[in-house]
C-alpha positions as CSV (number, residue, x, y, z in Angstrom):
1,X,81.0,-16.5,-97.4
2,X,80.3,-15.3,-101.1
3,X,76.6,-15.2,-101.8
4,X,75.5,-17.3,-104.7
5,X,72.9,-16.5,-107.3
6,X,69.2,-17.0,-106.3
7,X,68.0,-20.5,-107.3
8,X,64.3,-21.5,-107.5
9,X,63.4,-25.3,-107.7
10,X,60.1,-26.8,-108.4
11,X,58.9,-29.7,-106.5
12,X,59.5,-32.0,-109.7
13,X,63.1,-30.9,-110.1
14,X,63.7,-31.5,-106.2
15,X,62.5,-35.1,-106.6
16,X,64.6,-35.4,-109.8
17,X,67.7,-34.1,-107.9
18,X,67.1,-36.6,-105.0
19,X,66.7,-39.6,-107.6
20,X,70.0,-38.8,-109.1
21,X,71.7,-38.4,-105.7
22,X,70.4,-41.5,-104.4
23,X,71.7,-43.3,-107.6
24,X,75.0,-41.6,-107.5
25,X,74.4,-40.2,-111.0
26,X,74.8,-36.6,-110.3
27,X,75.4,-34.3,-113.4
28,X,77.6,-31.3,-113.5
29,X,75.0,-28.8,-112.9
30,X,73.8,-30.7,-110.0
31,X,76.9,-29.7,-108.0
32,X,76.0,-25.9,-107.9
33,X,72.5,-26.8,-106.8
34,X,73.6,-28.8,-103.9
35,X,76.1,-26.0,-102.9
36,X,73.2,-23.6,-102.9
37,X,71.2,-25.8,-100.7
38,X,74.1,-26.3,-98.3
39,X,74.3,-22.4,-98.2
40,X,70.5,-22.2,-97.4
41,X,70.9,-24.8,-94.6
42,X,73.8,-22.9,-93.1
43,X,71.6,-19.5,-93.2
44,X,68.6,-21.4,-91.5
45,X,71.0,-22.8,-88.8
46,X,72.4,-19.5,-88.1
47,X,68.9,-18.0,-88.0
48,X,67.9,-20.9,-85.6
49,X,70.7,-20.1,-83.3
50,X,70.0,-16.4,-83.2
51,X,66.3,-17.1,-82.6
52,X,67.0,-19.3,-79.6
53,X,69.4,-16.7,-78.1
54,X,66.7,-14.1,-78.6
55,X,63.9,-16.2,-77.0
56,X,66.3,-17.0,-74.2
57,X,66.7,-13.2,-73.5
58,X,63.1,-12.6,-73.8
59,X,62.3,-15.2,-71.2
60,X,65.0,-13.8,-68.8
61,X,63.4,-10.5,-69.1
62,X,59.7,-12.0,-68.2
63,X,60.6,-14.4,-65.8
64,X,64.0,-13.2,-64.3
65,X,67.4,-14.7,-64.6
66,X,67.9,-18.4,-63.9
67,X,70.7,-19.7,-62.0
68,X,73.9,-19.3,-64.1
69,X,76.3,-21.5,-62.2
70,X,78.5,-23.5,-64.3
71,X,77.0,-26.8,-63.2
72,X,73.5,-25.6,-63.9
73,X,74.3,-24.3,-67.3
74,X,76.3,-27.1,-68.5
75,X,73.9,-29.8,-67.0
76,X,76.6,-31.3,-64.7
77,X,75.3,-33.2,-61.9
78,X,71.9,-33.8,-63.5
79,X,70.7,-37.8,-63.1
80,X,71.2,-40.2,-65.9
81,X,68.2,-41.8,-67.7
82,X,66.4,-44.0,-65.1
83,X,68.3,-42.6,-62.1
84,X,66.6,-40.8,-59.3
85,X,68.0,-37.3,-58.2
86,X,70.1,-37.3,-55.1
87,X,68.5,-35.7,-52.1
88,X,70.6,-33.5,-49.8
89,X,71.1,-35.3,-46.2
90,X,71.3,-31.9,-44.6
91,X,68.7,-29.0,-44.9
92,X,70.3,-26.0,-46.8
93,X,70.6,-22.6,-45.4
94,X,67.3,-20.6,-45.2
95,X,64.8,-23.8,-44.4
96,X,63.0,-23.6,-41.1
97,X,61.3,-20.9,-39.1
98,X,62.7,-17.3,-38.8
99,X,64.8,-16.9,-35.6
100,X,63.5,-14.4,-33.1
101,X,66.7,-12.2,-33.9
102,X,65.3,-11.9,-37.4
103,X,62.3,-9.7,-36.1
104,X,64.5,-6.7,-35.6
105,X,61.4,-4.2,-36.0
106,X,59.3,-6.0,-33.4
107,X,58.4,-4.1,-30.2
108,X,60.1,-5.9,-27.4
109,X,58.4,-6.3,-23.9
110,X,60.0,-8.1,-21.1
111,X,57.5,-10.2,-19.2
112,X,58.4,-11.0,-15.5
113,X,57.5,-14.1,-13.7
114,X,54.2,-13.9,-12.0
115,X,54.9,-15.9,-8.9
116,X,58.9,-16.2,-8.6
117,X,61.5,-13.6,-8.3
118,X,65.4,-13.8,-8.5
119,X,66.8,-14.8,-5.3
120,X,64.0,-16.9,-4.0
121,X,64.2,-20.3,-3.0
122,X,63.5,-22.9,-5.6
123,X,60.1,-24.2,-5.2
124,X,61.1,-27.7,-6.8
125,X,63.9,-28.8,-4.8
126,X,63.9,-26.2,-1.9
127,X,67.9,-26.4,-1.7
128,X,68.9,-23.6,-4.4
129,X,68.2,-20.1,-5.2
130,X,66.8,-18.7,-8.5
131,X,69.2,-16.6,-10.6
132,X,68.6,-14.4,-13.8
133,X,69.3,-16.1,-17.1
134,X,70.9,-14.1,-19.8
135,X,68.6,-15.0,-22.5
136,X,64.8,-14.8,-22.4
137,X,62.2,-17.3,-23.6
138,X,60.9,-15.6,-26.9
139,X,57.2,-15.7,-27.9
140,X,56.2,-13.8,-31.2
141,X,52.8,-12.1,-31.4
142,X,51.9,-10.7,-34.8
143,X,49.1,-8.3,-35.7
144,X,48.0,-6.5,-38.8
145,X,48.3,-2.6,-39.1
146,X,48.2,0.2,-41.5
147,X,51.5,1.0,-43.2
148,X,51.2,4.6,-41.3
149,X,49.6,4.2,-37.8
150,X,47.9,6.8,-35.9
151,X,47.3,7.7,-32.3
152,X,44.3,10.0,-31.4
153,X,44.9,11.8,-28.1
154,X,41.8,13.1,-26.5
155,X,43.1,15.9,-24.1
156,X,40.8,16.8,-21.4
157,X,39.1,20.3,-21.4
158,X,37.8,22.0,-18.4
159,X,35.8,25.4,-18.3
160,X,35.3,27.8,-15.4
161,X,31.9,28.2,-14.5
162,X,32.3,31.7,-13.3
163,X,34.6,33.4,-16.0
164,X,34.3,30.8,-18.8
165,X,38.0,30.1,-19.4
166,X,38.7,26.7,-21.1
167,X,41.7,24.9,-19.8
168,X,43.2,21.9,-22.1
169,X,45.5,19.3,-21.1
170,X,48.9,19.4,-22.8
171,X,49.5,16.7,-25.5
172,X,52.5,14.2,-24.8
173,X,55.7,14.3,-26.7
174,X,56.4,15.2,-30.0
175,X,52.4,15.5,-30.9
176,X,52.6,18.9,-29.2
177,X,54.9,20.1,-31.9
178,X,54.1,18.4,-34.9
179,X,51.4,16.1,-36.5
180,X,53.7,13.6,-38.4
181,X,56.7,11.8,-37.1
182,X,59.9,11.6,-39.0
183,X,59.0,7.8,-40.0
184,X,56.0,8.6,-41.9
185,X,57.7,10.5,-44.8
186,X,60.2,7.5,-44.8
187,X,57.7,4.8,-44.9
188,X,55.8,6.5,-47.8
189,X,59.0,6.9,-49.6
190,X,60.0,3.4,-49.1
191,X,56.6,1.9,-50.3
192,X,56.3,4.3,-53.2
193,X,60.0,4.4,-54.4
194,X,61.4,1.1,-53.0
195,X,58.3,-1.1,-53.5
196,X,56.2,0.3,-56.1
197,X,53.2,1.2,-54.3
198,X,51.5,4.4,-56.0
199,X,50.3,7.0,-53.8
200,X,46.8,6.6,-54.5
201,X,46.9,2.8,-53.6
202,X,48.4,3.7,-50.3
203,X,45.7,6.3,-49.9
204,X,42.9,3.6,-50.5
205,X,44.8,1.2,-48.0
206,X,44.9,3.8,-45.3
207,X,41.3,4.8,-45.8
208,X,40.2,1.2,-45.6
209,X,41.9,0.8,-42.3
210,X,40.4,4.0,-40.7
211,X,43.5,6.2,-41.0
212,X,43.0,8.4,-44.1
213,X,46.2,9.7,-45.7
214,X,45.5,11.6,-49.0
215,X,47.8,11.3,-51.9
216,X,48.5,14.9,-52.0
217,X,49.6,15.0,-48.3
218,X,52.0,11.8,-49.1
219,X,53.7,13.9,-51.8
220,X,54.1,16.9,-49.6
221,X,55.8,14.7,-46.8
222,X,57.9,12.8,-49.4
223,X,59.1,16.3,-50.9
224,X,60.0,17.4,-47.5
225,X,61.9,14.2,-46.9
226,X,63.9,14.7,-50.1
227,X,64.8,18.4,-49.2
228,X,66.1,17.3,-45.8
229,X,68.2,14.6,-47.6
230,X,69.7,16.9,-50.2
231,X,72.9,18.0,-48.1
232,X,73.5,14.6,-47.4
233,X,73.3,13.8,-51.1
234,X,75.6,16.6,-51.9
235,X,78.3,15.4,-49.4
236,X,77.8,11.9,-50.6
237,X,78.6,13.1,-54.1
238,X,81.7,15.0,-53.0
239,X,83.2,12.1,-51.1
240,X,82.2,9.6,-53.9
241,X,84.0,11.7,-56.6
242,X,87.2,11.2,-54.8
243,X,87.0,7.4,-54.9
244,X,89.5,4.9,-56.5
245,X,86.8,2.7,-58.1
246,X,83.4,3.3,-59.8
247,X,81.1,0.7,-60.6
248,X,78.8,2.3,-63.4
249,X,75.5,1.0,-65.1
250,X,72.6,2.4,-66.7
251,X,68.9,1.1,-66.5
252,X,65.7,2.1,-68.0
253,X,63.2,4.1,-66.0
254,X,59.9,5.5,-66.7
255,X,59.2,9.1,-65.6
256,X,55.9,10.4,-66.8
257,X,56.8,14.0,-67.0
258,X,59.7,13.0,-69.6
259,X,57.4,10.7,-71.4
260,X,55.0,13.4,-72.1
261,X,57.9,15.8,-73.2
262,X,57.1,18.2,-70.4
263,X,60.7,18.4,-69.1
264,X,63.9,18.9,-71.0
265,X,66.1,17.7,-68.3
266,X,69.2,19.7,-69.8
267,X,72.1,19.7,-67.9
268,X,73.1,22.5,-65.8
269,X,75.2,25.4,-67.4
270,X,78.1,25.0,-64.8
271,X,78.4,21.1,-65.7
272,X,81.3,19.7,-67.8
273,X,81.4,20.4,-71.8
274,X,80.3,16.9,-72.5
275,X,77.4,16.8,-70.0
276,X,76.0,20.1,-71.9
277,X,75.8,18.1,-75.0
278,X,72.4,16.8,-76.6
279,X,71.1,14.0,-74.0
280,X,69.5,10.6,-74.8
281,X,65.8,10.6,-75.8
282,X,64.9,8.0,-73.5
283,X,65.1,8.0,-69.7
284,X,67.6,6.2,-67.6
285,X,68.6,5.7,-64.1
286,X,72.5,5.4,-63.7
287,X,73.6,3.6,-60.5
288,X,77.0,4.5,-59.4
289,X,78.8,2.5,-56.5
290,X,82.0,4.2,-55.6
291,X,84.7,2.9,-53.3
292,X,86.5,5.7,-51.2
293,X,88.4,5.1,-48.3
294,X,87.3,1.6,-47.6
295,X,83.7,2.8,-47.8
296,X,81.1,2.1,-50.5
297,X,78.8,4.9,-51.6
298,X,75.7,4.2,-53.8
299,X,74.5,7.2,-56.0
300,X,71.5,7.3,-58.5
301,X,70.6,9.8,-61.0
302,X,67.6,9.5,-63.1
303,X,66.7,11.5,-66.2
304,X,67.7,11.8,-69.9
305,X,71.4,11.7,-69.2
306,X,73.3,8.6,-69.7
307,X,76.0,7.1,-67.6
308,X,79.0,8.8,-69.3
309,X,77.4,12.2,-68.8
310,X,76.5,11.5,-65.3
311,X,80.1,10.3,-64.6
312,X,81.5,13.6,-66.3
313,X,79.0,15.5,-63.6
314,X,80.5,13.6,-60.8
315,X,84.2,13.6,-61.6
316,X,83.8,17.4,-61.9
317,X,84.0,17.5,-58.1
318,X,87.0,15.3,-58.0
319,X,90.2,17.1,-56.6
320,X,92.6,17.7,-59.4
321,X,95.8,16.1,-57.5
322,X,94.2,12.5,-57.6
323,X,95.3,9.9,-60.1
324,X,92.7,8.7,-62.6
325,X,90.3,6.0,-60.9
326,X,89.2,2.6,-62.2
327,X,86.0,2.7,-63.8
328,X,84.1,-0.8,-64.2
329,X,81.1,-1.1,-66.6
330,X,80.0,-3.0,-69.6
331,X,81.6,-2.2,-73.2
332,X,79.0,0.2,-74.2
333,X,80.8,3.6,-75.2
334,X,78.3,5.9,-73.6
335,X,79.2,4.4,-70.1
336,X,82.5,6.4,-70.4
337,X,83.1,10.0,-69.5
338,X,84.7,12.3,-72.0
339,X,85.8,15.0,-69.9
340,X,87.9,13.0,-67.6
341,X,90.3,10.2,-67.8
342,X,89.6,6.7,-66.1
343,X,91.2,3.3,-66.2
344,X,88.7,1.1,-68.0
345,X,87.5,-2.3,-66.6
346,X,84.9,-4.4,-68.3
347,X,82.6,-6.7,-66.6
348,X,83.9,-10.6,-66.9
349,X,80.5,-11.6,-65.8
350,X,78.8,-10.0,-68.7
351,X,81.2,-11.4,-71.3
352,X,80.3,-14.8,-69.6
353,X,76.7,-14.5,-69.9
354,X,76.9,-14.2,-73.8
355,X,78.3,-17.7,-73.6
356,X,75.7,-18.9,-71.2
357,X,72.8,-17.8,-73.6
358,X,74.2,-20.2,-76.6
359,X,75.1,-23.2,-74.6
360,X,72.3,-25.4,-76.4
361,X,73.9,-25.2,-79.8
362,X,77.5,-25.0,-78.6
363,X,77.8,-27.3,-75.2
364,X,81.3,-28.3,-75.5
365,X,82.6,-24.9,-76.5
366,X,80.6,-23.1,-73.8
367,X,81.6,-25.8,-70.9
368,X,85.3,-25.2,-71.9
369,X,84.8,-21.3,-71.4
370,X,82.5,-21.6,-68.2
371,X,85.0,-23.9,-66.5
372,X,87.9,-21.5,-67.1
373,X,85.8,-18.6,-65.9
374,X,85.0,-20.6,-62.8
375,X,88.6,-21.2,-61.8
376,X,89.2,-17.5,-62.1
377,X,86.5,-16.8,-59.5
378,X,87.6,-19.5,-57.4
379,X,90.8,-17.7,-57.0
380,X,89.1,-14.4,-56.5
381,X,87.0,-16.2,-53.6
382,X,90.5,-17.6,-52.2
383,X,91.8,-13.9,-52.1
384,X,88.6,-12.6,-50.4
385,X,88.4,-15.3,-47.8
386,X,92.2,-14.7,-46.8
387,X,91.3,-10.8,-46.8
388,X,94.4,-10.1,-49.0
389,X,95.4,-6.5,-49.9
390,X,95.1,-5.0,-53.4
391,X,98.8,-5.8,-54.3
392,X,98.6,-9.5,-52.8
393,X,95.4,-10.1,-54.7
394,X,97.1,-9.0,-57.9
395,X,99.8,-11.3,-57.5
396,X,97.7,-14.2,-56.6
397,X,95.8,-13.9,-59.8
398,X,98.9,-13.4,-61.9
399,X,100.1,-16.5,-60.5
400,X,97.0,-18.6,-60.8
401,X,94.7,-16.9,-63.2
402,X,96.8,-15.5,-65.7
403,X,97.9,-18.8,-67.5
404,X,94.2,-19.6,-67.5
405,X,93.0,-16.5,-69.3
406,X,96.1,-16.4,-71.7
407,X,95.1,-20.3,-72.6
408,X,91.5,-19.1,-73.1
409,X,92.5,-16.1,-75.4
410,X,94.7,-18.6,-77.4
411,X,91.7,-21.1,-77.7
412,X,89.5,-18.2,-79.0
413,X,92.0,-16.8,-81.5
414,X,92.6,-20.5,-82.6
415,X,89.0,-21.0,-83.6
416,X,89.0,-18.2,-86.0
417,X,92.4,-19.1,-87.3
418,X,91.4,-22.6,-88.1
419,X,88.0,-21.4,-89.3
420,X,86.5,-23.9,-87.1
421,X,84.1,-21.0,-85.7
422,X,82.2,-19.0,-88.2
423,X,82.6,-15.2,-87.2
424,X,79.1,-14.3,-87.9
425,X,77.5,-17.3,-85.7
426,X,76.2,-16.4,-82.3
427,X,79.2,-18.4,-81.1
428,X,81.7,-16.2,-83.2
429,X,80.0,-12.8,-82.2
430,X,80.6,-13.9,-78.4
431,X,84.1,-14.9,-79.1
432,X,84.6,-11.5,-81.1
433,X,83.3,-9.5,-78.1
434,X,85.5,-11.3,-75.7
435,X,88.6,-10.7,-77.9
436,X,87.7,-7.1,-78.9
437,X,87.5,-6.1,-75.1
438,X,90.3,-8.5,-73.8
439,X,92.4,-5.9,-72.3
440,X,89.8,-4.1,-70.1
441,X,88.2,-7.6,-69.3
442,X,91.5,-8.8,-67.8
443,X,92.5,-5.5,-66.1
444,X,92.5,-7.4,-62.7
445,X,95.7,-9.2,-64.0
446,X,97.6,-5.9,-64.3
447,X,96.1,-3.4,-61.9
448,X,95.8,-3.7,-58.2
449,X,92.3,-3.3,-56.9
450,X,90.5,-3.8,-60.4
451,X,87.4,-5.8,-59.9
452,X,86.4,-8.8,-62.0
453,X,82.7,-7.9,-62.5
454,X,80.1,-5.4,-62.1
455,X,77.6,-7.5,-60.2
456,X,77.5,-5.1,-57.1
457,X,76.3,-2.3,-59.4
458,X,73.6,-4.8,-61.0
459,X,72.5,-5.5,-57.3
460,X,72.4,-1.8,-56.4
461,X,69.9,-1.1,-59.4
462,X,67.1,-2.8,-57.4
463,X,63.9,-3.0,-59.0
464,X,63.4,-2.3,-62.7
465,X,61.8,0.8,-63.7
466,X,61.6,2.1,-60.0
467,X,63.8,4.1,-58.0
468,X,66.1,1.7,-56.3
469,X,66.3,2.9,-52.6
470,X,66.5,-0.8,-51.3
471,X,69.5,-1.4,-53.6
472,X,71.4,1.3,-52.1
473,X,70.7,0.2,-48.7
474,X,71.7,-3.4,-49.7
475,X,75.1,-2.3,-51.1
476,X,76.2,-0.3,-47.8
477,X,74.3,-2.5,-45.4
478,X,71.9,0.2,-44.0
479,X,68.3,-0.4,-42.8
480,X,66.1,1.5,-45.3
481,X,63.5,3.2,-43.0
482,X,66.1,3.9,-40.4
483,X,68.3,5.3,-43.2
484,X,65.8,8.0,-44.2
485,X,64.3,8.5,-40.8
486,X,67.1,9.3,-38.6
487,X,69.5,11.2,-41.1
488,X,67.8,14.5,-41.0
489,X,68.9,15.4,-37.5
490,X,72.4,14.7,-38.0
491,X,72.4,16.4,-41.3
492,X,71.1,19.4,-39.4
493,X,74.1,19.3,-36.9
494,X,76.6,18.8,-39.9
495,X,75.4,21.7,-41.9
């Protein structure tokens, strides 16, 4: 739209224009004034739309993402005026008490019957004999303890009355060899990097529970644990580099040493040429979930390097005979490696979210788009439930999803062709983003194994601004404390 010359009207001039407009006696100069007022109104409407989207993103950052299901976003299923909301007749999943099997970390103690034994005659009917049932009657007992517990062994000491030699009893088990069990370092690392408890707070908690654990000791134990896990990390890096699919995403992270400028965090000299370029001024954690030989490997790299540089470093370990892998990420250019070739796939969920954020000013348009994407995801669920192979899944989407996406693209292009949607509006920007990245967004219609979205990587990122150890374990299905506690012995054998 061509900008018009600036026009300033006094209150009196506005009232005179209003009078001529009501009387239907507009003069020739009045038409230019009306057009200018309409332009101003359009600018204000666009600004209001952008403001609503910005406020919605801010609320999402502060209070977390709401449910983005199509029915929730479009308001389907909401009760009409004067109607009461329908209540579900059955309780949903997750309601009620936790089952006994959910307490996998509890100490289990079998309690025998005090008066009866297996094989005895029944005391009630005196006809049958008692036999052992396979399941026990569970009874849960909870007690509060410090995160790191301690046992004080008081070893008996005896001295000879003649020669003065002192004899001390030997301590039991591992206590004779080392002071800290392997689980201590794992628990500290999980609390610090997985749940955001600083060392000094854990120090205060342990002191109040009568089991002092200084912050300096905590750091030493965590550092030893990290060094023990380093061979495993290098092995995972090698196997991940051979993967056929990579989910990649960046998230911000706060590292005090980098914030103070105390570390440059330059890439090593043996890294790929692109990785030796100037890194970002801010700190990031790159989450990479690789799929290799039917397994998922989650890797994290924190520092000034961005996702593309970390992917270059990872793919430098890739065997040269392997074909280019698929990389799923959002449309930011810095997510892509420069030294290696990949097949780019963009996140359909990310594109969908751009329309979710503008549902209020454009309810009808957004509803059409969300329902179309919903049907595509319904086809994906069918493929998952039927456990189809990559080729069979591709053929299913080509039969049932291709025409949906083609119809959506034609509709979007028609909105611009007929000038129904202004390209600079928030709806136009969302449509432009989708059309610009259409090929990588629809890679699942052409390449076997190409995913629809990057949601698994978003889940693996874990807690914002904290190293996401629990996120890694959620992805690969491992219990965090067991993962970091019992890996070192196997590493020693493998090394």
